[in-house]
Backbone as CSV, one residue per row, in Angstrom:
resi,resn,N_x,N_y,N_z,CA_x,CA_y,CA_z,C_x,C_y,C_z
1,MET,-10.917,-5.777,0.008,-10.144,-5.491,1.089,-9.101,-6.224,1.707
2,GLY,-9.726,-7.284,1.596,-8.736,-8.661,2.348,-7.201,-8.349,1.436
3,ASP,-7.165,-8.055,0.261,-5.927,-8.284,-0.545,-5.127,-6.971,0.358
4,ALA,-5.823,-5.969,0.465,-5.040,-4.860,1.239,-4.400,-5.338,2.456
5,PHE,-5.170,-5.711,3.421,-4.476,-6.377,4.592,-3.553,-7.472,4.025
6,LYS,-3.352,-8.393,3.571,-2.441,-9.467,2.905,-1.467,-8.445,2.811
7,ALA,-1.239,-7.562,1.860,-0.571,-6.611,1.191,0.285,-6.015,2.501
8,LEU,-0.486,-5.491,3.877,0.152,-4.926,4.207,0.466,-5.516,5.138
9,SER,0.660,-6.736,5.555,1.325,-7.853,6.170,2.810,-7.817,6.217
10,ASP,3.280,-7.566,5.247,4.413,-7.296,4.860,5.327,-6.306,5.368
11,PRO,6.444,-6.050,5.919,7.407,-4.762,6.272,8.082,-4.414,5.125
12,THR,8.270,-5.202,3.909,8.932,-4.335,3.145,7.926,-3.217,2.247
13,ARG,6.757,-3.931,2.679,5.430,-3.656,1.174,5.085,-2.091,2.195
14,ARG,4.850,-2.124,3.335,4.815,-1.461,4.201,5.810,-0.146,4.013
15,LYS,7.121,-0.668,3.972,8.192,0.674,3.984,8.045,1.013,2.558
16,ILE,7.657,0.250,1.593,7.084,1.245,-0.063,6.240,2.155,0.227
17,LEU,5.209,1.772,0.877,3.908,2.675,1.321,4.542,3.967,1.757
18,GLU,5.239,3.627,2.756,5.892,5.105,3.300,6.698,5.989,2.441
19,LEU,7.410,5.161,1.219,8.035,6.054,0.775,7.437,6.503,-0.338
20,LEU,6.225,5.871,-0.845,5.187,6.586,-1.624,4.216,7.688,-0.787
21,GLN,4.153,7.426,0.215,3.724,8.833,1.147,4.242,10.071,0.797
22,GLU,5.502,10.075,0.702,6.221,11.324,0.549,5.981,11.877,-0.557
23,GLN,6.251,10.785,-1.878,6.393,11.057,-3.107,6.204,9.947,-4.114
24,SER,5.766,10.399,-5.281,5.515,9.360,-6.211,7.094,9.232,-6.592
25,LEU,7.019,7.685,-7.313,8.482,7.153,-7.784,8.400,6.395,-8.476
26,ASN,9.679,5.865,-8.897,9.599,4.725,-10.314,10.170,3.586,-9.502
27,ALA,10.333,2.430,-10.051,10.707,1.426,-9.601,12.108,1.231,-9.088
28,GLY,13.206,2.015,-9.913,14.231,1.935,-9.960,14.456,2.902,-8.501
29,GLU,13.993,4.036,-8.020,13.964,4.997,-7.070,13.724,4.083,-5.779
30,ILE,12.178,2.909,-5.935,12.324,2.576,-4.726,13.145,1.436,-4.234
31,ALA,13.702,0.653,-5.538,14.702,-0.249,-5.350,15.910,0.014,-4.836
32,GLU,16.172,1.635,-5.116,17.457,2.086,-4.072,17.343,2.201,-2.837
33,GLN,16.050,1.976,-2.115,15.892,2.137,-1.120,15.775,0.685,-0.355
34,PHE,16.649,-0.484,-0.700,16.462,-1.705,-0.371,17.537,-2.667,-0.630
35,HIS,17.718,-3.388,0.016,19.075,-4.292,-0.236,18.538,-5.606,-0.678
36,MET,17.714,-5.547,-1.676,16.899,-6.969,-2.629,17.373,-6.537,-3.789
37,THR,16.909,-7.799,-4.538,16.797,-7.559,-6.177,15.630,-6.845,-6.644
38,LYS,15.748,-6.283,-7.942,14.768,-5.825,-8.533,13.568,-6.451,-9.057
39,PRO,13.879,-7.683,-9.255,12.791,-8.356,-9.691,11.765,-8.837,-8.240
40,SER,12.624,-9.036,-6.946,12.036,-9.054,-5.559,10.993,-7.627,-5.474
41,ILE,11.597,-6.538,-5.639,11.012,-4.976,-5.706,9.456,-5.124,-6.501
42,SER,9.751,-5.575,-8.064,8.618,-5.612,-8.957,7.509,-6.563,-8.187
43,HIS,7.683,-7.567,-7.372,6.905,-8.535,-6.669,6.265,-7.730,-5.896
44,HIS,7.026,-7.113,-4.997,6.095,-6.246,-4.007,5.121,-5.654,-4.569
45,LEU,5.799,-4.961,-5.682,4.890,-3.676,-6.194,3.666,-4.172,-7.064
46,THR,3.633,-5.088,-7.538,2.817,-5.854,-7.931,1.640,-6.403,-7.072
47,ILE,2.220,-7.050,-6.061,1.083,-7.085,-4.825,0.516,-5.754,-4.047
48,LEU,1.100,-5.004,-4.337,0.573,-3.750,-3.957,-0.400,-3.140,-4.961
49,LYS,-0.178,-3.247,-6.174,-1.446,-2.906,-7.364,-2.177,-3.588,-7.336
50,HIS,-2.106,-4.566,-7.205,-3.312,-5.864,-6.930,-4.152,-5.739,-5.829
51,SER,-3.815,-4.816,-4.754,-4.661,-4.792,-3.374,-5.121,-3.518,-3.460
52,GLY,-4.992,-2.981,-4.715,-5.590,-1.535,-5.022,-5.007,-0.656,-3.925
53,LEU,-3.671,-0.662,-3.431,-3.157,0.256,-2.110,-2.261,1.426,-3.041
54,ILE,-1.450,0.900,-4.442,-0.981,1.881,-5.239,-1.475,1.820,-6.868
55,VAL,-1.491,2.796,-7.298,-1.433,2.810,-8.503,-0.329,3.366,-9.516
56,ASP,-0.366,2.920,-10.926,1.153,3.266,-11.342,0.665,3.791,-12.757
57,GLU,1.642,4.880,-13.563,1.181,5.481,-14.575,2.666,5.690,-15.255
58,ARG,2.611,5.327,-16.598,3.437,5.237,-17.414,3.720,6.801,-17.933
59,GLN,5.412,7.443,-17.431,5.565,8.719,-17.655,6.823,8.528,-18.568
60,GLY,6.860,8.575,-19.973,7.881,8.288,-20.553,8.541,7.020,-20.718
61,GLN,9.657,6.765,-20.237,10.079,5.322,-20.180,10.212,4.707,-19.200
62,ASN,9.386,5.607,-17.705,9.435,4.859,-16.458,7.925,4.715,-16.695
63,ILE,7.362,3.903,-15.320,6.752,3.571,-14.561,6.573,4.456,-13.363
64,VAL,5.809,4.974,-12.667,5.740,5.979,-11.616,4.652,5.418,-10.689
65,TYR,4.935,5.123,-9.724,4.134,4.883,-8.566,3.629,5.803,-7.567
66,SER,2.175,5.589,-7.106,2.054,6.379,-6.071,0.577,5.866,-5.203
67,LEU,0.363,6.113,-4.230,-0.507,5.807,-3.594,-1.804,5.893,-3.990
68,ASP,-2.918,5.208,-3.661,-4.310,5.210,-4.066,-4.976,5.320,-2.863
69,MET,-5.358,6.438,-2.375,-5.871,6.513,-0.910,-7.379,6.109,-0.583
70,SER,-7.909,5.532,-1.865,-9.106,5.108,-1.770,-9.341,3.839,-1.002
71,VAL,-8.279,2.882,-1.102,-8.306,2.101,-0.341,-8.086,2.123,0.670
72,PHE,-7.257,3.082,1.126,-6.888,3.001,2.734,-8.140,3.932,3.524
73,GLN,-9.169,4.674,2.639,-10.066,5.488,2.900,-10.894,4.246,3.726
74,GLU,-11.215,3.088,2.559,-11.987,2.090,2.726,-12.085,1.541,4.132
75,MET,-10.661,1.295,4.359,-9.961,0.494,5.347,-10.242,0.975,6.458
76,MET,-10.107,2.701,6.439,-10.492,3.212,7.776,-12.072,3.128,8.139
77,LYS,-12.505,3.286,7.078,-14.055,3.193,7.414,-14.135,2.233,8.132
78,TRP,-13.922,1.237,7.492,-14.176,-0.218,8.208,-13.794,-0.287,9.772
79,PHE,-12.355,0.401,10.027,-11.962,0.504,11.309,-12.746,0.803,12.433
80,MET,-13.498,2.329,11.828,-14.373,3.213,12.442,-15.141,2.208,12.804
81,ASN,-16.032,1.566,11.976,-17.490,0.887,12.042,-16.833,-0.286,13.265
82,PHE,-15.717,-0.493,12.840,-15.422,-2.245,13.891,-15.014,-1.465,15.458
83,THR,-14.626,-0.398,15.710,-14.482,0.200,16.714,-15.637,0.553,17.318
84,LYS,-16.859,1.215,16.387,-18.327,1.385,16.998,-18.853,0.505,17.426
85,VAL,-18.676,-0.824,16.639,-19.191,-2.328,17.420,-18.881,-2.270,18.585
86,GLY,-17.587,-2.481,18.622,-17.188,-2.694,20.139,-17.310,-1.700,21.299
87,ASP,-17.672,-0.336,21.065,-18.061,0.317,22.139,-19.256,0.216,22.418
88,ASN,-20.214,-0.121,21.352,-21.742,-0.374,21.850,-21.838,-1.393,22.687
89,GLU,-20.901,-2.675,22.119,-21.210,-3.612,23.290,-20.639,-3.698,24.483
90,ASN,-19.495,-2.723,24.753,-18.785,-2.287,26.447,-20.067,-1.597,27.082
91,GLU,-21.273,-0.816,26.516,-21.854,0.101,27.248,-23.393,-0.773,27.320
92,LYS,-23.412,-1.826,27.034,-24.489,-3.065,27.701,-24.076,-3.498,28.543
């Protein structure tokens, strides 16, 4: 989960996740949304993939990226447990 937090620290990667929340996209479609080189976008996609936040699937000539909600669910569970610990301490 640490890699996911690190991946989320970058605004470009957060924007990519927002795009993928709407629909699955290939690298070219993602790159069209940014003013940066395709290798830079590829680097961000690699970080997101290694963090477990996205998955890729070959569809013909393209690789299509989509969100992997399992890591998001894990993070939300952590946040919820974290806030419960804080609530319990405030009740003392």
